[in-house]
C-alpha atoms as a printed R data frame, in Angstrom:
    type eleno elety resid chain resno       x       y       z
1   ATOM     1    CA   MET     A     1 -11.533 -12.303 -20.930
2   ATOM     2    CA   ALA     A     2 -13.122 -11.389 -17.584
3   ATOM     3    CA   GLU     A     3 -10.740 -13.673 -15.706
4   ATOM     4    CA   THR     A     4  -7.683 -11.967 -17.143
5   ATOM     5    CA   SER     A     5  -9.170  -8.553 -16.337
6   ATOM     6    CA   ALA     A     6  -9.892  -9.622 -12.745
7   ATOM     7    CA   LEU     A     7  -6.411 -11.097 -12.436
8   ATOM     8    CA   ARG     A     8  -4.941  -7.872 -13.796
9   ATOM     9    CA   GLY     A     9  -6.915  -5.905 -11.192
10  ATOM    10    CA   TRP     A    10  -5.661  -8.054  -8.331
11  ATOM    11    CA   ARG     A    11  -2.117  -7.858  -9.639
12  ATOM    12    CA   GLY     A    12  -2.387  -4.061  -9.873
13  ATOM    13    CA   GLN     A    13  -3.712  -3.790  -6.329
14  ATOM    14    CA   LEU     A    14  -0.979  -6.104  -5.025
15  ATOM    15    CA   THR     A    15   1.635  -4.006  -6.840
16  ATOM    16    CA   PHE     A    16   0.318  -0.862  -5.153
17  ATOM    17    CA   VAL     A    17   0.263  -2.456  -1.706
18  ATOM    18    CA   LEU     A    18   3.810  -3.804  -2.050
19  ATOM    19    CA   LEU     A    19   5.127  -0.462  -3.325
20  ATOM    20    CA   ALA     A    20   3.343   1.402  -0.530
21  ATOM    21    CA   LEU     A    21   4.725  -0.931   2.133
22  ATOM    22    CA   ALA     A    22   8.218  -0.556   0.660
23  ATOM    23    CA   ILE     A    23   7.917   3.251   0.774
24  ATOM    24    CA   ILE     A    24   6.649   3.164   4.367
25  ATOM    25    CA   THR     A    25   9.510   0.836   5.356
26  ATOM    26    CA   LEU     A    26  12.109   3.066   3.698
27  ATOM    27    CA   ARG     A    27  10.730   6.133   5.475
28  ATOM    28    CA   LEU     A    28  11.002   4.330   8.809
29  ATOM    29    CA   LEU     A    29  14.620   3.273   8.297
30  ATOM    30    CA   PRO     A    30  17.195   5.666   9.760
31  ATOM    31    CA   LEU     A    31  19.099   6.085   6.501
32  ATOM    32    CA   ASN     A    32  19.956   9.740   7.073
33  ATOM    33    CA   THR     A    33  20.176  11.190  10.553
34  ATOM    34    CA   VAL     A    34  20.793  14.750   9.352
35  ATOM    35    CA   PRO     A    35  17.638  16.883   9.150
36  ATOM    36    CA   PRO     A    36  16.582  17.656   5.581
37  ATOM    37    CA   GLY     A    37  17.974  20.825   4.062
38  ATOM    38    CA   PRO     A    38  15.977  23.421   2.198
39  ATOM    39    CA   VAL     A    39  14.626  20.814  -0.245
40  ATOM    40    CA   VAL     A    40  12.330  18.220   1.296
41  ATOM    41    CA   PRO     A    41  11.882  14.932  -0.613
42  ATOM    42    CA   PRO     A    42   8.554  14.278  -2.360
43  ATOM    43    CA   ASP     A    43   5.702  12.389  -0.744
44  ATOM    44    CA   LEU     A    44   6.205   9.136  -2.635
45  ATOM    45    CA   LEU     A    45   3.206   7.403  -1.076
46  ATOM    46    CA   LEU     A    46   0.884  10.164  -2.274
47  ATOM    47    CA   LEU     A    47   2.588  10.117  -5.676
48  ATOM    48    CA   ILE     A    48   2.054   6.434  -6.401
49  ATOM    49    CA   THR     A    49  -1.499   6.644  -5.075
50  ATOM    50    CA   LEU     A    50  -2.338   9.490  -7.446
51  ATOM    51    CA   VAL     A    51  -0.677   7.718 -10.375
52  ATOM    52    CA   PHE     A    52  -2.735   4.579  -9.734
53  ATOM    53    CA   VAL     A    53  -6.000   6.475  -9.236
54  ATOM    54    CA   THR     A    54  -5.637   8.660 -12.330
55  ATOM    55    CA   ARG     A    55  -4.294   5.906 -14.580
56  ATOM    56    CA   ARG     A    56  -6.151   2.807 -13.356
57  ATOM    57    CA   PRO     A    57  -8.846   3.676 -10.814
58  ATOM    58    CA   ASP     A    58 -10.264   0.143 -11.063
59  ATOM    59    CA   TYR     A    59  -7.056  -1.269  -9.535
60  ATOM    60    CA   LEU     A    60  -7.274   0.687  -6.311
61  ATOM    61    CA   PRO     A    61 -10.392   0.523  -4.111
62  ATOM    62    CA   VAL     A    62 -10.904   3.182  -1.474
63  ATOM    63    CA   THR     A    63 -10.501   0.651   1.361
64  ATOM    64    CA   THR     A    64  -6.965  -0.158   0.239
65  ATOM    65    CA   ILE     A    65  -6.083   3.540   0.203
66  ATOM    66    CA   ALA     A    66  -7.615   4.015   3.657
67  ATOM    67    CA   VAL     A    67  -5.749   1.078   5.191
68  ATOM    68    CA   ILE     A    68  -2.369   2.067   3.713
69  ATOM    69    CA   PHE     A    69  -2.648   5.725   4.742
70  ATOM    70    CA   LEU     A    70  -3.972   4.854   8.206
71  ATOM    71    CA   LEU     A    71  -0.988   2.549   8.645
72  ATOM    72    CA   GLY     A    72   1.234   5.424   7.542
73  ATOM    73    CA   ASP     A    73  -0.439   7.823  10.001
74  ATOM    74    CA   LEU     A    74   0.072   5.406  12.875
75  ATOM    75    CA   LEU     A    75   3.671   4.533  12.027
76  ATOM    76    CA   PHE     A    76   4.762   8.119  11.325
77  ATOM    77    CA   GLN     A    77   2.963   9.391  14.439
78  ATOM    78    CA   ASN     A    78   0.700  11.760  12.520
79  ATOM    79    CA   PRO     A    79  -2.809  12.578  13.744
80  ATOM    80    CA   PRO     A    80  -4.651   9.324  12.932
81  ATOM    81    CA   GLY     A    81  -7.212   9.739  10.211
82  ATOM    82    CA   LEU     A    82  -6.441  13.264   9.029
83  ATOM    83    CA   GLU     A    83  -4.202  12.258   6.145
84  ATOM    84    CA   VAL     A    84  -6.539   9.346   5.395
85  ATOM    85    CA   ALA     A    85  -9.561  11.636   5.102
86  ATOM    86    CA   LEU     A    86  -7.766  14.220   2.967
87  ATOM    87    CA   VAL     A    87  -6.246  11.639   0.624
88  ATOM    88    CA   ILE     A    88  -9.559   9.814   0.218
89  ATOM    89    CA   VAL     A    89 -11.325  13.050  -0.714
90  ATOM    90    CA   LEU     A    90  -8.560  13.816  -3.234
91  ATOM    91    CA   THR     A    91  -8.423  10.322  -4.726
92  ATOM    92    CA   GLU     A    92 -12.184  10.084  -5.081
93  ATOM    93    CA   ALA     A    93 -12.217  13.439  -6.873
94  ATOM    94    CA   MET     A    94  -9.458  12.163  -9.169
95  ATOM    95    CA   ARG     A    95 -11.312   8.879  -9.681
96  ATOM    96    CA   ARG     A    96 -14.371  10.808 -10.911
97  ATOM    97    CA   ARG     A    97 -12.170  12.684 -13.385
98  ATOM    98    CA   ALA     A    98 -10.216   9.626 -14.568
99  ATOM    99    CA   ALA     A    99 -12.474   8.941 -17.562
100 ATOM   100    CA   ARG     A   100 -12.099  12.527 -18.815
101 ATOM   101    CA   LEU     A   101  -8.359  12.488 -18.182
102 ATOM   102    CA   ARG     A   102  -7.995   9.313 -20.246
103 ATOM   103    CA   GLU     A   103  -8.395  11.197 -23.523
104 ATOM   104    CA   ALA     A   104  -6.723  14.402 -22.319
105 ATOM   105    CA   PRO     A   105  -3.072  15.189 -22.975
106 ATOM   106    CA   PHE     A   106  -0.640  14.449 -20.179
107 ATOM   107    CA   TRP     A   107  -0.143  18.078 -19.191
108 ATOM   108    CA   ILE     A   108  -3.852  18.382 -18.302
109 ATOM   109    CA   GLU     A   109  -3.586  15.282 -16.118
110 ATOM   110    CA   TRP     A   110  -0.482  16.773 -14.499
111 ATOM   111    CA   MET     A   111  -2.193  20.123 -13.850
112 ATOM   112    CA   THR     A   112  -5.237  18.358 -12.375
113 ATOM   113    CA   VAL     A   113  -3.011  16.368 -10.028
114 ATOM   114    CA   THR     A   114  -1.073  19.558  -9.204
115 ATOM   115    CA   PHE     A   115  -4.262  21.340  -8.217
116 ATOM   116    CA   GLY     A   116  -5.231  18.403  -6.008
117 ATOM   117    CA   ILE     A   117  -1.843  18.276  -4.284
118 ATOM   118    CA   VAL     A   118  -1.918  22.034  -3.612
119 ATOM   119    CA   LEU     A   119  -5.409  21.745  -2.122
120 ATOM   120    CA   LEU     A   120  -4.335  18.779   0.012
121 ATOM   121    CA   VAL     A   121  -1.315  20.605   1.447
122 ATOM   122    CA   PHE     A   122  -3.236  23.756   2.293
123 ATOM   123    CA   ALA     A   123  -6.195  21.802   3.708
124 ATOM   124    CA   ARG     A   124  -3.813  19.905   5.992
125 ATOM   125    CA   ARG     A   125  -2.205  23.153   7.155
126 ATOM   126    CA   ALA     A   126  -5.629  24.745   7.704
127 ATOM   127    CA   VAL     A   127  -6.806  21.844   9.874
128 ATOM   128    CA   PHE     A   128  -3.576  21.930  11.887
129 ATOM   129    CA   ALA     A   129  -3.916  25.690  12.371
130 ATOM   130    CA   LEU     A   130  -7.581  25.371  13.337
131 ATOM   131    CA   LEU     A   131  -6.743  22.747  15.951
132 ATOM   132    CA   SER     A   132  -3.588  24.583  17.090
133 ATOM   133    CA   VAL     A   133  -1.388  21.589  16.340
134 ATOM   134    CA   PRO     A   134   2.323  22.383  15.995
135 ATOM   135    CA   GLN     A   135   3.482  21.929  12.428
136 ATOM   136    CA   PRO     A   136   6.630  22.414  10.383
137 ATOM   137    CA   GLY     A   137   7.235  25.740   8.737
138 ATOM   138    CA   LEU     A   138   5.440  26.704   5.564
139 ATOM   139    CA   SER     A   139   8.664  26.449   3.563
140 ATOM   140    CA   ALA     A   140   9.013  22.734   4.386
141 ATOM   141    CA   HIS     A   141   5.463  21.990   3.245
142 ATOM   142    CA   LEU     A   142   5.859  24.105   0.119
143 ATOM   143    CA   SER     A   143   9.163  22.424  -0.726
144 ATOM   144    CA   GLN     A   144   7.641  18.968  -0.363
145 ATOM   145    CA   MET     A   145   4.605  20.041  -2.387
146 ATOM   146    CA   VAL     A   146   6.757  21.365  -5.236
147 ATOM   147    CA   MET     A   147   8.961  18.263  -5.227
148 ATOM   148    CA   THR     A   148   5.897  16.001  -5.281
149 ATOM   149    CA   ILE     A   149   4.427  17.924  -8.208
150 ATOM   150    CA   LEU     A   150   7.707  17.899 -10.143
151 ATOM   151    CA   CYS     A   151   8.193  14.161  -9.556
152 ATOM   152    CA   TYR     A   152   4.722  13.221 -10.850
153 ATOM   153    CA   PRO     A   153   5.853  12.753 -14.498
154 ATOM   154    CA   ILE     A   154   8.810  10.667 -13.308
155 ATOM   155    CA   ALA     A   155   6.474   8.498 -11.217
156 ATOM   156    CA   VAL     A   156   4.131   8.056 -14.196
157 ATOM   157    CA   GLY     A   157   7.083   7.003 -16.366
158 ATOM   158    CA   ILE     A   158   8.384   4.551 -13.778
159 ATOM   159    CA   MET     A   159   4.942   3.048 -13.273
160 ATOM   160    CA   TYR     A   160   4.395   2.802 -17.041
161 ATOM   161    CA   PHE     A   161   7.751   1.362 -18.068
162 ATOM   162    CA   GLY     A   162   8.567  -0.516 -14.859
163 ATOM   163    CA   PHE     A   163   5.182  -1.918 -13.903
164 ATOM   164    CA   GLY     A   164   3.103  -1.630 -17.084
165 ATOM   165    CA   LEU     A   165   0.568   0.728 -15.510
166 ATOM   166    CA   ARG     A   166  -1.174   2.412 -18.413
167 ATOM   167    CA   ARG     A   167  -4.431   4.147 -19.084
168 ATOM   168    CA   PRO     A   168  -7.274   1.820 -20.086
169 ATOM   169    CA   ALA     A   169  -7.739   1.429 -23.826
170 ATOM   170    CA   ALA     A   170 -10.927   2.658 -25.469
171 ATOM   171    CA   GLY     A   171 -13.635   0.036 -25.031
172 ATOM   172    CA   GLU     A   172 -11.753  -1.912 -22.351
173 ATOM   173    CA   VAL     A   173 -13.999  -3.559 -19.759
174 ATOM   174    CA   ASN     A   174 -13.383  -4.652 -16.176
175 ATOM   175    CA   ALA     A   175 -14.183  -8.038 -14.599
176 ATOM   176    CA   MET     A   176 -17.846  -7.082 -14.207
177 ATOM   177    CA   GLY     A   177 -18.168  -6.204 -17.885
178 ATOM   178    CA   GLN     A   178 -18.396  -2.469 -17.232
179 ATOM   179    CA   ARG     A   179 -16.579  -0.081 -19.545
180 ATOM   180    CA   LEU     A   180 -13.542   1.601 -18.045
C-alpha cells in the first residue's frame, strides 16, 4: 500500500513538473506577436500550482515550486526571487488550509484561492511600487487576476478528468503512513 502511495506521489510531482515546463515553453514561443488586448490571459503556471496544492499538497513539495518559479523568473526576465517568494507564501498558506478545504464545498475552495490570488497580485504591485520598478498598468494586472480566478474551476476540471488529480479520500495515508 505504501509503495503505491509513494509511486502516486512521484507520478503527481512529475505531472506537475512536465505541465509547468510545457507552460513555460509555450509562454516563451513567439506564437502571437501582437500585444495582448484588454483581456490578458490567465497565469496558467500559478493556476496549476494552486490546483495541486489545494487538491493534493503531498504531491508538491516546496522545493519543486521554488525551482519551477525561479526558472520562470529567470526565463521571463522578472526580478529573480520575487515571484518565488510570493508564490511560496501563498502555497504554504493554502497547504495549511488543504485539510479543511477537503470537506468544504467547491465554492469555498474557489473563494479561498481567489483571496490568495488577489493578495498575491497586490503584494507584487506593492513591492514593485516600493522599489520603484516599472510595471504594467493596473488594468493589465487586474485583467490577468480576474482571468486566473475565472479559469480556476476549468483548471480543476481538467486536472481531475484529464490527470486524475482528486482530493484525498477520508482516511487515506501517504507513503510515511501519515493521514492526509
